[in-house]
C-alpha positions in Angstrom: -3.2 -6.3 -13.7 -0.8 -9.3 -11.4 -2.3 -10.9 -8.3 -2.0 -9.6 -5.0 1.6 -10.0 -3.8 0.7 -9.0 -0.6 -1.8 -8.3 2.2 -0.2 -5.9 5.4 -2.9 -5.0 8.2 -2.4 -3.1 10.9 -5.3 -2.1 13.2 -8.4 -1.4 11.0 -5.8 -0.9 8.0 -5.4 -3.1 5.0 -3.0 -2.4 2.8 -2.5 -4.4 -0.7 0.2 -4.5 -2.6 -0.8 -4.9 -6.8 2.6 -3.9 -9.0 6.0 -4.1 -7.2 9.6 -4.4 -8.0 10.2 -5.9 -12.3 6.1 -6.0 -12.6 6.5 -2.1 -11.8 8.6 -1.3 -15.1 11.0 1.4 -12.8 8.0 3.0 -12.1 6.8 3.1 -8.0 5.0 0.4 -6.5 0.8 0.2 -7.0 -0.5 0.1 -3.6 -4.4 0.5 -2.4 -6.0 0.5 1.3 -8.6 0.1 3.2 -9.9 2.6 5.8 -13.1 2.1 7.6 -14.7 5.4 8.6 -13.6 6.3 12.3 -10.5 4.3 12.3 -7.2 5.5 14.1 -4.8 6.3 11.9 -1.0 7.6 11.4 -1.0 11.4 11.2 0.9 12.1 7.9 3.4 11.1 7.1 5.6 9.4 3.5 8.2 7.2 2.9 11.7 8.0 1.9 11.9 5.1 -0.8 8.5 6.0 -2.4 8.3 9.1 -4.8 
């Protein structure tokens, strides 16, 4: 797996993109995120650019 390419922090949530673009071989990007217990988070939603 490639090194973390980008880290985005908004409030208490941190998202790390692990595989993006050409590394994904035509598949969606792979990311992980941390949400601490009790953190305020956005309501469920989707992003049209991701499967």
